[in-house]
C-alpha positions as CSV (number, residue, x, y, z in Angstrom):
1,M,-19.1,-0.4,4.1
2,R,-17.1,0.1,0.8
3,R,-19.3,-0.8,-2.2
4,T,-18.3,0.9,-5.3
5,V,11.8,6.6,14.0
6,T,14.2,4.8,14.5
7,P,16.2,3.5,11.7
8,A,17.0,0.1,11.6
9,A,20.4,-1.5,11.6
10,G,22.3,-2.1,8.1
11,G,20.8,0.8,5.7
12,I,23.1,0.9,2.6
13,A,25.6,-1.5,3.9
14,A,23.0,-4.1,4.4
15,A,21.7,-4.1,0.8
16,G,25.2,-4.8,-0.2
17,V,26.2,-1.6,-2.0
18,L,29.1,-1.1,-4.1
19,L,30.2,2.5,-4.4
20,L,31.6,3.4,-7.8
21,L,32.3,7.1,-7.5
22,I,34.8,8.4,-9.8
23,G,36.1,11.4,-11.5
24,V,34.8,13.8,-8.7
25,A,35.8,17.2,-8.7
26,A,34.4,20.1,-6.2
27,V,36.0,23.5,-5.8
28,A,34.6,26.5,-4.1
29,S,32.7,29.5,-6.0
30,S,31.8,32.6,-4.9
31,R,29.1,33.6,-7.8
32,P,26.1,31.5,-8.1
33,G,25.9,29.3,-11.5
34,H,29.9,30.3,-12.2
35,G,33.1,29.2,-11.2
36,A,34.7,25.8,-10.7
37,N,32.0,23.7,-8.8
38,R,31.6,20.7,-10.6
39,I,30.7,17.0,-10.2
40,D,31.8,14.4,-12.7
41,A,31.0,10.7,-11.2
42,R,30.5,7.3,-12.7
43,V,27.4,5.6,-10.8
44,G,26.8,2.1,-12.0
45,A,26.3,2.3,-15.7
46,Y,25.2,6.5,-15.4
47,T,27.1,9.4,-15.4
48,L,26.1,12.1,-12.5
49,A,27.1,15.8,-13.4
50,L,26.6,19.0,-12.0
51,T,28.0,21.9,-14.2
52,P,28.3,25.6,-13.3
53,K,26.8,27.0,-16.1
54,S,23.3,25.0,-16.1
55,G,23.3,25.1,-12.3
56,T,21.6,21.8,-12.5
57,I,22.5,18.2,-11.9
58,L,22.0,15.8,-14.9
59,L,22.1,12.1,-14.8
60,S,22.7,10.4,-18.0
61,H,23.4,6.9,-19.8
62,G,25.7,7.3,-22.7
63,G,23.2,8.9,-24.9
64,A,21.6,12.5,-25.4
65,A,18.8,11.6,-23.1
66,A,19.4,12.6,-19.4
67,L,17.4,13.6,-16.2
68,R,17.7,16.8,-14.9
69,I,17.6,17.3,-11.2
70,S,16.5,20.8,-10.1
71,E,15.6,21.5,-6.7
72,L,12.8,22.9,-5.8
73,G,11.4,22.3,-9.4
74,G,11.4,25.6,-11.3
75,V,12.8,27.5,-8.3
76,N,16.1,25.7,-9.1
77,L,17.9,26.5,-5.9
78,V,20.9,24.6,-7.2
79,R,22.0,27.4,-9.7
80,W,22.6,29.3,-6.4
81,T,25.2,27.0,-5.3
82,R,28.5,28.6,-3.7
83,S,30.4,25.4,-2.4
84,V,30.4,21.9,-3.3
85,T,32.2,19.4,-0.6
86,H,32.7,15.7,-1.4
87,T,31.4,13.6,1.6
88,G,32.3,10.1,0.7
89,A,29.4,8.5,-0.6
90,G,28.2,11.8,-2.1
91,W,28.3,15.8,-2.0
92,T,27.0,18.5,0.0
93,L,26.0,21.7,-2.2
94,S,25.5,25.1,0.1
95,G,24.3,28.2,-1.2
96,R,22.2,31.4,-0.8
97,A,19.2,32.3,-3.0
98,P,17.5,35.5,-2.6
99,W,15.0,34.3,-0.4
100,A,16.7,31.5,1.4
101,S,20.3,29.7,2.4
102,F,20.3,26.0,1.5
103,R,22.1,22.9,2.0
104,L,21.3,19.9,-0.6
105,E,23.1,16.4,0.4
106,L,23.3,14.5,-2.6
107,T,24.2,10.6,-2.3
108,A,25.2,8.1,-5.1
109,T,25.8,4.7,-4.6
110,S,25.4,1.6,-7.1
111,P,23.3,-1.3,-5.2
112,A,24.6,-4.7,-6.1
113,G,23.8,-8.3,-4.8
114,G,20.5,-9.6,-3.6
115,G,19.3,-10.5,-7.1
116,R,20.0,-6.7,-8.3
117,P,21.5,-6.6,-11.9
118,S,24.8,-4.7,-12.0
119,G,24.7,-1.0,-13.1
120,D,21.8,0.2,-10.9
121,A,22.1,3.7,-9.5
122,L,20.7,5.0,-6.4
123,I,20.6,8.8,-5.8
124,G,19.4,10.4,-2.8
125,L,18.6,14.0,-2.3
126,T,17.9,16.0,0.8
127,L,17.3,19.5,0.9
128,R,17.2,21.9,3.9
129,V,16.3,25.4,3.2
130,T,16.7,28.3,6.1
131,P,13.9,31.0,4.4
132,T,15.2,34.9,4.8
133,G,12.6,36.2,2.7
134,D,9.5,35.6,1.1
135,A,9.3,32.2,-0.9
136,P,8.6,32.3,-4.4
137,A,5.6,30.7,-6.0
138,D,4.7,27.1,-5.8
139,P,7.3,24.8,-7.6
140,G,6.9,22.1,-10.1
141,P,8.2,18.5,-10.2
142,D,11.9,18.4,-9.3
143,V,13.2,15.9,-12.1
144,T,12.7,16.4,-16.0
145,L,13.6,14.5,-19.0
146,V,15.6,16.2,-21.4
147,H,16.8,15.8,-25.0
148,E,13.9,13.5,-25.7
149,P,10.4,14.3,-27.3
150,A,7.4,15.1,-25.6
151,G,5.7,12.2,-24.3
152,A,8.6,10.1,-24.5
153,L,8.5,9.3,-20.6
154,R,6.2,6.4,-19.6
155,E,4.3,6.0,-16.5
156,H,3.8,2.5,-15.4
157,A,2.4,3.3,-11.9
158,A,1.0,6.4,-10.9
159,A,1.1,7.3,-7.1
160,P,-2.4,6.7,-5.3
161,P,-3.4,9.1,-2.6
162,V,-1.5,9.2,0.9
163,A,0.3,5.6,0.7
164,G,1.5,6.8,-2.8
165,N,4.8,8.2,-2.3
166,N,6.4,6.9,-5.4
167,L,6.2,6.5,-9.0
168,F,7.5,3.9,-11.6
169,L,8.3,5.2,-15.0
170,S,10.5,4.1,-17.9
171,D,12.1,5.9,-20.8
172,A,13.4,4.3,-24.1
173,G,16.2,6.9,-24.7
174,L,17.5,6.4,-21.4
175,G,17.2,2.9,-21.9
176,S,16.0,2.8,-18.0
177,T,13.3,2.5,-15.6
178,I,13.1,4.9,-12.8
179,L,11.5,4.9,-9.2
180,Y,11.0,8.0,-7.8
181,F,10.5,8.1,-4.2
182,A,9.7,10.7,-1.6
183,N,10.4,10.0,1.9
184,Y,7.3,11.1,3.7
185,T,8.9,10.2,7.0
186,A,11.5,12.8,7.0
187,L,9.1,15.7,6.1
188,G,7.4,15.4,9.4
189,R,8.7,18.7,10.6
190,Y,8.0,20.5,7.5
191,F,4.4,19.2,7.3
192,D,4.1,20.3,11.0
193,R,5.7,23.6,10.2
194,T,3.6,24.6,7.4
195,Q,0.3,23.0,8.7
196,S,0.0,20.8,5.6
197,G,0.5,17.2,4.9
198,V,0.2,14.4,2.5
199,T,-3.5,14.4,2.1
200,Q,-3.1,17.6,0.0
201,P,-3.1,16.2,-3.4
202,N,-1.0,17.9,-6.3
203,F,-1.5,15.0,-9.0
204,P,-4.7,13.3,-9.5
205,Y,-5.3,9.6,-9.4
206,L,-7.9,7.5,-11.2
207,R,-11.0,7.3,-9.4
208,A,-9.9,9.0,-6.5
209,G,-12.2,12.1,-7.1
210,A,-10.4,15.2,-5.3
211,K,-7.9,13.1,-3.9
212,G,-4.3,12.5,-5.0
213,S,-0.8,12.5,-4.3
214,L,2.3,15.0,-3.9
215,V,4.3,13.0,-6.6
216,G,3.5,12.5,-10.0
217,V,4.1,13.3,-13.6
218,S,3.6,16.8,-15.6
219,G,4.6,16.7,-19.2
220,S,8.3,15.5,-19.2
221,S,8.8,16.3,-15.7
222,F,8.1,14.3,-12.5
223,G,8.8,13.8,-8.9
224,Y,7.8,15.7,-5.5
225,V,5.9,18.8,-5.3
226,P,5.4,20.4,-1.7
227,P,1.5,20.7,-0.4
228,P,0.0,23.7,-2.3
229,S,1.0,27.1,-0.8
230,S,3.2,25.4,2.2
231,L,6.7,26.7,1.2
232,A,5.5,30.0,1.5
233,S,4.4,29.4,5.1
234,L,8.0,28.1,6.4
235,P,9.3,30.0,9.4
236,H,12.1,32.5,8.5
237,G,15.7,31.8,10.2
238,K,14.7,28.1,11.0
239,A,16.3,25.2,8.8
240,T,13.6,22.7,7.5
241,V,14.2,19.6,5.2
242,V,11.7,20.6,2.6
243,V,12.7,17.5,-0.1
244,S,13.8,14.0,1.0
245,S,13.8,11.9,-2.1
246,Y,15.2,8.9,-3.9
247,L,15.8,8.1,-7.5
248,Y,16.7,4.6,-8.3
249,L,17.7,3.8,-12.1
250,E,18.1,0.3,-13.6
251,P,19.8,0.2,-17.2
252,A,16.8,-1.8,-18.8
253,I,13.2,-1.9,-19.4
254,P,11.9,-5.2,-19.2
255,H,9.4,-6.1,-22.0
256,T,7.1,-8.4,-19.7
257,E,4.7,-7.4,-16.9
258,S,6.5,-9.8,-14.5
259,G,9.9,-8.2,-15.5
260,L,8.4,-5.0,-15.0
261,A,6.8,-6.0,-11.4
262,S,10.0,-7.5,-10.6
263,A,12.2,-4.4,-11.3
264,Y,9.6,-2.2,-9.3
265,L,9.9,-4.6,-6.3
266,R,13.7,-4.6,-6.5
267,A,13.9,-0.7,-6.5
268,L,11.1,-0.2,-3.9
269,D,12.8,-2.5,-1.4
270,T,16.2,-1.0,-2.2
271,V,15.1,2.3,-1.2
272,D,13.1,0.9,1.8
273,S,16.1,-1.1,3.1
274,T,18.4,2.3,2.8
275,M,16.0,4.4,4.6
276,G,15.7,2.0,7.6
277,R,12.4,0.8,9.0
278,P,10.8,2.8,11.9
279,S,10.7,1.3,15.2
280,V,6.9,0.4,16.1
281,P,5.9,-1.0,19.2
282,A,4.6,-4.7,19.3
283,A,0.9,-5.0,20.4
284,D,-0.6,-7.6,22.9
285,W,-3.1,-9.0,20.7
286,R,-4.4,-11.7,23.1
287,S,-5.1,-8.9,25.5
288,L,-6.7,-6.5,23.2
289,A,-8.7,-9.6,21.3
290,A,-10.1,-10.3,24.7
291,R,-11.3,-7.0,25.2
292,S,-12.7,-6.7,21.8
293,A,-14.8,-10.0,22.5
294,A,-16.1,-8.0,25.8
295,D,-17.0,-4.7,23.7
296,I,-18.5,-6.8,20.6
297,A,-21.1,-8.3,23.0
298,A,-22.4,-5.3,23.6
299,P,-26.4,-5.4,23.2
300,S,-26.3,-2.2,20.9
301,N,-23.9,-3.9,18.6
302,W,-26.5,-6.9,17.8
303,V,-29.8,-7.0,15.9
304,T,-32.7,-9.4,15.8
305,V,-34.4,-10.4,12.7
306,D,-36.8,-13.5,12.7
307,G,-35.6,-14.8,16.1
308,H,-32.1,-14.8,15.0
309,R,-29.4,-12.6,16.7
310,Y,-26.5,-11.0,14.3
311,L,-23.9,-8.6,14.5
312,R,-24.2,-5.3,13.1
313,S,-21.9,-4.1,10.4
314,Y,-21.1,-0.9,12.2
315,V,-21.2,0.3,16.0
316,S,-24.5,2.8,15.9
317,D,-25.7,1.2,12.4
318,T,-29.3,1.5,12.3
319,R,-30.1,-0.7,9.8
320,T,-31.7,-4.1,10.7
321,A,-30.5,-6.1,7.6
322,P,-27.4,-8.3,8.8
323,E,-24.4,-9.0,6.4
324,L,-22.7,-12.4,6.0
325,L,-19.3,-10.6,5.7
326,T,-19.6,-9.5,9.3
327,Q,-20.7,-12.7,10.9
328,A,-18.4,-15.1,9.0
329,G,-15.4,-12.7,9.1
330,V,-15.7,-12.4,12.7
331,L,-16.3,-15.9,13.4
332,A,-13.4,-17.1,11.6
333,G,-11.2,-14.8,13.7
334,I,-12.8,-16.0,16.6
335,R,-12.4,-19.7,16.2
336,A,-8.8,-19.3,15.2
337,Y,-8.2,-17.4,18.4
338,E,-10.2,-19.8,20.3
339,A,-7.9,-22.7,19.1
340,R,-4.8,-20.7,19.7
341,D,-5.9,-19.9,23.4
342,D,-8.0,-22.7,24.4
343,T,-10.4,-20.3,25.4
344,S,-14.1,-19.9,24.4
345,V,-16.0,-16.5,23.2
346,P,-19.7,-17.1,24.3
347,F,-21.3,-15.3,21.3
348,A,-19.3,-17.5,18.9
349,A,-22.3,-20.2,19.2
350,T,-24.6,-17.7,18.3
351,L,-22.9,-16.2,14.8
352,D,-22.1,-20.0,14.2
353,A,-25.7,-21.0,14.3
354,D,-26.9,-18.0,12.2
355,L,-24.7,-18.9,9.2
356,P,-27.3,-21.0,7.6
357,T,-29.8,-18.4,7.3
358,F,-27.5,-16.6,4.6
359,F,-27.9,-19.9,2.3
360,D,-30.5,-18.9,-0.3
361,P,-31.6,-22.1,-1.8
362,A,-33.1,-20.5,-5.1
363,Y,-29.6,-19.5,-5.8
364,R,-27.8,-22.5,-4.3
365,T,-25.6,-20.2,-2.5
366,V,-24.7,-18.4,0.6
367,M,-25.2,-14.6,-0.2
368,N,-24.2,-11.5,1.9
369,S,-27.9,-10.5,3.0
370,L,-31.2,-12.1,3.7
371,P,-34.1,-13.0,2.7
372,H,-34.4,-14.3,-0.7
373,D,-35.0,-11.3,-3.5
374,P,-35.9,-12.4,-6.7
375,A,-34.1,-9.3,-8.2
376,A,-30.9,-10.0,-5.8
377,R,-27.5,-8.6,-7.0
378,G,-24.0,-9.0,-5.9
379,E,-20.6,-8.0,-6.2
380,S,-17.6,-10.3,-6.9
381,W,-15.4,-9.7,-4.1
382,Y,-18.0,-9.7,-1.8
383,F,-19.0,-12.9,-2.8
384,V,-15.6,-14.7,-3.0
385,D,-14.6,-13.1,0.2
386,N,-17.3,-14.5,2.2
387,L,-16.4,-18.0,1.0
388,I,-13.0,-17.4,1.9
389,S,-14.2,-16.8,5.5
390,L,-16.1,-19.9,5.3
391,L,-13.1,-21.8,4.0
392,Q,-11.1,-20.3,7.0
393,L,-13.8,-21.7,9.4
394,A,-13.8,-25.3,7.6
395,Q,-9.9,-25.2,7.9
396,V,-10.1,-24.9,12.0
397,G,-12.8,-27.8,11.8
398,D,-16.2,-25.9,11.7
399,P,-18.9,-28.3,9.9
400,T,-21.4,-25.7,9.5
401,A,-19.0,-23.8,7.5
402,K,-17.6,-26.3,5.7
403,A,-21.2,-27.6,4.5
404,L,-22.3,-23.9,3.3
405,L,-19.1,-23.8,1.7
406,L,-19.4,-26.9,-0.4
407,E,-22.9,-26.3,-1.0
408,S,-21.7,-22.9,-2.5
409,A,-19.0,-23.9,-4.7
410,G,-21.4,-24.5,-7.7
411,A,-22.6,-21.1,-7.7
412,V,-19.4,-19.4,-7.4
413,I,-18.0,-21.5,-10.3
414,E,-20.8,-20.7,-12.5
415,L,-20.4,-16.8,-11.7
416,A,-16.7,-17.4,-13.0
417,H,-18.1,-19.4,-16.2
418,V,-20.7,-16.9,-16.9
419,N,-18.2,-14.1,-16.7
420,R,-15.3,-15.8,-18.3
421,Y,-13.4,-15.3,-15.3
422,A,-13.7,-11.4,-15.5
423,F,-15.3,-11.0,-12.3
424,P,-18.0,-8.3,-12.3
425,Q,-18.6,-5.5,-9.9
426,N,-22.3,-5.9,-10.1
427,F,-24.1,-9.3,-11.1
428,A,-27.4,-10.8,-11.1
429,Y,-27.8,-13.8,-9.0
430,S,-30.6,-15.1,-11.3
431,D,-28.3,-16.1,-13.7
432,F,-24.7,-14.6,-12.6
433,D,-24.4,-12.3,-15.5
434,G,-22.5,-8.9,-14.9
435,A,-22.3,-8.0,-18.3
436,G,-21.3,-4.4,-18.7
437,S,-20.3,-4.0,-15.2
438,Q,-16.7,-3.0,-14.1
439,V,-14.2,-5.9,-13.9
440,E,-12.6,-6.4,-10.4
441,H,-9.2,-8.1,-11.8
442,D,-8.0,-9.1,-8.6
443,V,-11.1,-11.4,-7.7
444,A,-9.8,-14.0,-10.1
445,G,-6.9,-14.4,-8.1
446,G,-8.9,-14.5,-4.8
447,Y,-11.0,-17.0,-6.6
448,A,-8.0,-19.2,-7.4
449,F,-6.9,-18.7,-3.8
450,L,-10.6,-20.2,-3.0
451,M,-10.2,-23.1,-5.1
452,L,-7.3,-24.1,-3.8
453,G,-8.6,-24.4,-0.4
454,L,-11.4,-26.5,-1.7
455,Y,-9.0,-28.6,-3.4
456,D,-7.5,-29.1,0.0
457,L,-10.7,-29.9,1.6
458,T,-12.0,-32.2,-1.1
459,R,-8.8,-33.6,-3.2
460,D,-11.4,-32.9,-6.3
461,A,-9.2,-32.1,-9.1
462,R,-12.0,-29.9,-10.7
463,Y,-11.0,-27.0,-8.0
464,L,-7.2,-27.2,-9.2
465,D,-8.5,-26.9,-12.6
466,E,-10.5,-24.0,-11.6
467,A,-7.5,-22.3,-9.8
468,R,-5.3,-22.4,-12.9
469,A,-8.0,-21.4,-15.3
470,S,-8.8,-18.3,-13.3
471,I,-5.4,-17.2,-12.3
472,A,-4.2,-16.8,-15.8
473,H,-7.0,-14.0,-16.1
474,V,-4.6,-11.3,-14.2
475,A,-2.3,-11.5,-17.1
476,G,-2.5,-8.2,-19.1
477,T,-3.5,-5.9,-16.0
478,G,-0.3,-4.5,-15.3
479,F,-0.6,-1.7,-12.5
480,D,-4.4,-2.0,-12.6
481,L,-4.9,-5.0,-11.3
482,S,-5.9,-4.3,-7.9
483,Y,-9.7,-3.5,-7.0
484,E,-9.8,-4.5,-3.1
485,T,-6.3,-4.9,-2.2
486,H,-6.7,-8.0,-0.1
487,M,-7.6,-9.8,-2.9
488,S,-4.3,-8.8,-4.7
489,A,-2.5,-10.9,-1.6
490,Y,-4.7,-13.6,-2.2
491,T,-3.8,-13.5,-5.9
492,A,-0.3,-13.6,-5.1
493,A,-0.4,-16.7,-2.4
494,A,-2.6,-18.6,-5.4
495,A,-0.2,-17.8,-8.1
496,Q,2.9,-18.6,-6.0
497,R,1.4,-21.8,-4.6
498,L,0.4,-23.0,-8.4
499,Y,4.2,-22.3,-9.2
500,T,5.6,-24.8,-6.8
501,M,3.1,-27.1,-7.7
502,T,3.8,-27.0,-11.5
503,G,7.4,-25.3,-12.0
504,D,5.3,-23.0,-14.6
505,A,7.4,-19.7,-14.5
506,A,3.9,-18.0,-15.6
507,Y,2.3,-18.5,-12.2
508,R,5.7,-17.1,-10.4
509,G,5.2,-13.9,-13.0
510,Y,1.5,-13.7,-11.9
511,A,2.5,-13.5,-8.1
512,L,5.2,-11.0,-8.8
513,L,2.4,-8.8,-10.4
514,A,0.3,-9.1,-7.7
515,L,2.8,-8.0,-5.2
516,A,4.0,-5.1,-7.2
517,N,0.1,-3.9,-7.5
518,L,-0.1,-4.5,-3.4
519,F,2.9,-2.7,-2.6
520,H,2.4,0.2,-4.8
521,A,-0.6,0.8,-2.5
522,V,1.1,0.3,1.0
523,R,2.8,3.2,3.0
524,L,6.2,2.7,2.9
525,W,6.6,5.6,5.0
526,D,5.7,6.5,8.8
527,C,3.5,9.4,10.0
528,T,5.6,11.9,11.9
529,Y,3.6,15.0,12.3
530,G,0.4,15.9,13.6
531,A,-1.4,13.4,16.0
532,C,1.0,10.8,15.1
533,V,3.8,12.8,17.2
534,K,1.5,14.2,20.1
535,G,0.7,12.6,23.2
536,T,1.2,9.0,22.9
537,G,1.4,9.2,19.1
538,Y,0.9,6.4,16.7
539,H,2.3,4.9,13.7
540,T,1.4,4.3,9.8
541,Y,4.2,2.3,8.2
542,M,3.1,-0.5,6.0
543,G,-0.4,0.5,6.2
544,L,-2.6,-0.5,3.1
545,N,-5.2,1.3,1.2
546,P,-8.1,-0.8,1.2
547,L,-8.8,0.1,-2.4
548,P,-5.8,1.8,-4.6
549,W,-7.6,4.9,-4.7
550,S,-8.8,5.1,-1.0
551,D,-6.7,7.5,1.5
552,Y,-6.7,5.5,4.7
553,V,-5.8,2.2,6.3
554,A,-8.6,-0.3,7.1
555,M,-8.8,-3.4,9.4
556,L,-10.5,-5.9,7.3
557,E,-8.5,-5.6,3.9
558,Q,-5.3,-5.1,6.1
559,Y,-5.7,-8.2,8.2
560,E,-7.0,-10.4,5.3
561,A,-3.7,-9.1,3.0
562,W,-1.5,-9.9,6.0
563,L,-3.2,-13.6,6.0
564,G,-2.8,-13.9,2.2
565,L,0.8,-12.8,2.5
566,Q,1.7,-15.3,5.2
567,S,0.4,-18.1,2.7
568,Y,2.5,-16.6,0.0
569,L,5.6,-16.9,2.0
570,R,4.7,-20.6,2.8
571,Y,5.7,-21.2,-0.9
572,A,8.3,-18.4,-1.5
573,R,11.5,-20.1,0.0
574,N,13.6,-19.6,-3.3
575,E,12.5,-16.1,-4.0
576,P,15.1,-13.2,-4.1
577,H,15.7,-11.2,-1.0
578,Y,14.2,-7.9,-2.6
579,V,10.8,-9.7,-2.8
580,T,10.7,-11.4,0.4
581,S,12.0,-8.5,2.5
582,L,9.0,-6.4,1.7
583,V,6.5,-9.2,2.1
584,E,8.2,-10.1,5.6
585,G,8.1,-6.7,6.3
586,F,4.2,-6.3,5.8
587,V,3.8,-9.6,7.7
588,R,5.9,-7.9,10.7
589,Y,4.7,-4.4,10.7
590,S,0.6,-5.2,10.1
591,P,-0.3,-6.3,13.6
592,R,2.1,-3.4,14.8
593,T,0.3,-0.8,12.9
594,L,-3.4,-2.1,12.9
595,Q,-3.3,-1.7,17.0
596,Y,-3.7,1.9,16.1
597,S,-7.0,1.3,14.2
598,L,-8.7,0.5,17.8
599,P,-9.3,3.8,18.9
600,T,-8.4,2.6,22.6
601,S,-4.7,3.0,21.1
602,L,-5.0,6.5,19.7
603,P,-3.7,9.5,21.3
604,Q,-6.6,11.8,22.4
605,G,-8.0,13.8,19.5
606,A,-6.9,11.7,16.9
607,A,-10.4,10.1,16.3
608,S,-13.6,11.5,16.1
609,S,-16.9,10.2,18.0
610,I,-18.8,11.5,15.2
611,A,-19.1,9.5,12.0
612,G,-20.6,10.9,8.9
613,E,-19.6,9.2,5.4
614,Y,-23.2,7.1,5.7
615,P,-26.5,8.1,6.9
616,F,-27.2,5.2,8.9
617,V,-23.8,5.3,11.0
618,S,-23.7,8.4,12.9
619,R,-21.1,8.2,16.0
620,N,-18.3,5.9,17.4
621,D,-17.8,4.4,20.6
622,L,-14.1,5.6,21.2
623,S,-13.8,3.5,24.3
624,R,-14.5,0.3,22.7
625,H,-11.6,-2.1,21.3
626,I,-13.5,-2.2,17.8
627,P,-11.4,-1.0,14.7
628,L,-12.3,2.3,13.2
629,E,-12.7,1.6,9.4
630,D,-10.3,4.4,8.4
631,L,-6.9,5.1,10.5
632,R,-5.7,8.2,8.9
633,E,-2.6,10.3,9.9
634,G,-1.2,13.6,10.8
635,E,-4.1,16.3,11.3
636,A,-6.6,14.0,9.5
637,V,-9.0,12.8,12.2
638,S,-9.8,9.1,12.0
639,G,-13.2,7.3,12.2
640,A,-14.9,9.7,9.5
641,I,-16.5,6.8,8.3
642,G,-17.3,4.8,11.3
643,Q,-16.3,1.9,13.4
644,E,-16.4,-1.4,11.7
645,L,-18.0,-4.6,13.2
646,Y,-17.3,-6.3,10.1
647,G,-13.4,-6.0,10.4
648,A,-13.8,-7.0,14.1
649,G,-12.2,-10.2,13.2
650,G,-9.0,-8.8,12.8
651,P,-8.1,-8.6,16.5
652,F,-8.6,-12.4,16.7
653,M,-6.7,-13.2,13.7
654,F,-3.9,-11.2,15.0
655,A,-4.0,-12.9,18.5
656,A,-4.1,-16.3,16.9
657,Y,-1.4,-15.9,14.4
658,A,0.8,-12.8,15.2
659,R,4.5,-13.6,16.3
């Protein structure tokens, strides 16, 4: 457990796109870099130009600064263009370089409506190459800021591993915010033909170790770079899409966090809507939950301590120390499922009876472990998450959970006060002091969500005051808000609710900030290579990194984020479509994508029966309807970490609440 396609209907038209393409000239030329091939177009507030001498595509905004698009990076196939054909919404550039023939489809539109300001520009790039000889050395990023000093380009959000197919930047000289988005969905054949994939990092990500992204920034250049050495592996004589990317530019740079978050969400939703969402089959979660209940009941998943039976945290877990995170989270899902289906899960009574054993009277709170330890230390997100699980149980009428929650409320408030709402990764239960520890910023929002729940249960105004005091501490975190990403979802829900209660626009800004952080760690692409298309296949669209620097999808964090965003939507009735569209997409697709975290839903060979991340978890049982902690993609094998009983509340929550 962590401590430290079928496109949807509508496409561009559904986004209310206004085409502003004027001054277009396209004439054939027989020599690369010379002749009359030209593009000169107005796209929103921008000018798009292809000039014969430079052999590059320039995007400018009335000044000297410009973005130079050069596919593939330093290889620059554009300079070998022989013909340019105007195709309505854009152009097709064709040519032949010494090592390959190519076809570059370039689209240029100005999205309007749906809360988007006028003047925005959306540039689409799809490059197909047919190699005829040896490819040159690995290219660099395909977009460069020119006529600006070094360091002028500002990166607001670097791309996290695997989920991170996009960058958010700005440049004062260009007077613009910029989203670069690589469409990995369209690159499945490339990854298959080159035996590569999105797990191969070109650009590092903070705290991710050796993991990283295929998109990033290098000096004044940014964009997508194919996996290392893969370009040379392309088969000769076969046309392959090697680049599929979008550039979204807005002719303004917001000066507030909420403004930047809103601009990011607006750009992200525009691209996502333009591409169209994949077709992912719905899951029969009621049936899957019943099978999960039967599999969880297997004796090997339980451990007896001091006469009490507890769920282990993993299949094959050899530890004898149970965790509240597992008992309360699974029970919360089961109680919701029982209420929804008017059914009964036999071991639910055992889990409920065990909850009080996690209460430590010396510390006046439930703890994640037992028994009492005078030197006990905790982690903030665990503490708050356990109390949220007790809150969920209390909300469906569980008296045991309600009593434990109310008895523990004073301790979590003390944790908040001692640390001034900067929730630490490591604190001592003896005095709740976490001095010197890393701050888990989004726990301030998770705590606010918890306090609002306590306010609903008791109508005690102090809990409402605590929620207001805590949520203010997400300010100033920018795109570094997220620690455990489901806490970011709870942050959005709490902030949006406070906005509806008070009308204070600052709370709405906090909600937008939390959503921007969350969606930057979401896979807005679907796996179309490797095991994803072999046999019965599977999907990863809208899969969430549990921490931004993780590189897999995990049931616990995603189903809790799903619950948090459902709560957000209850208070987001007047939000612009570009915000609610993303959230509704996550709510719709999470139950569909998360079915593949169950090994029984994966094609043969996509998951391993051997786990090796932790010495106390050696194997998985792929016949059981218990989620793998790590759902991966392509040729990366899922289940390397283990099979998480602690996330097994997910199937029951989906059975209860998914529609």
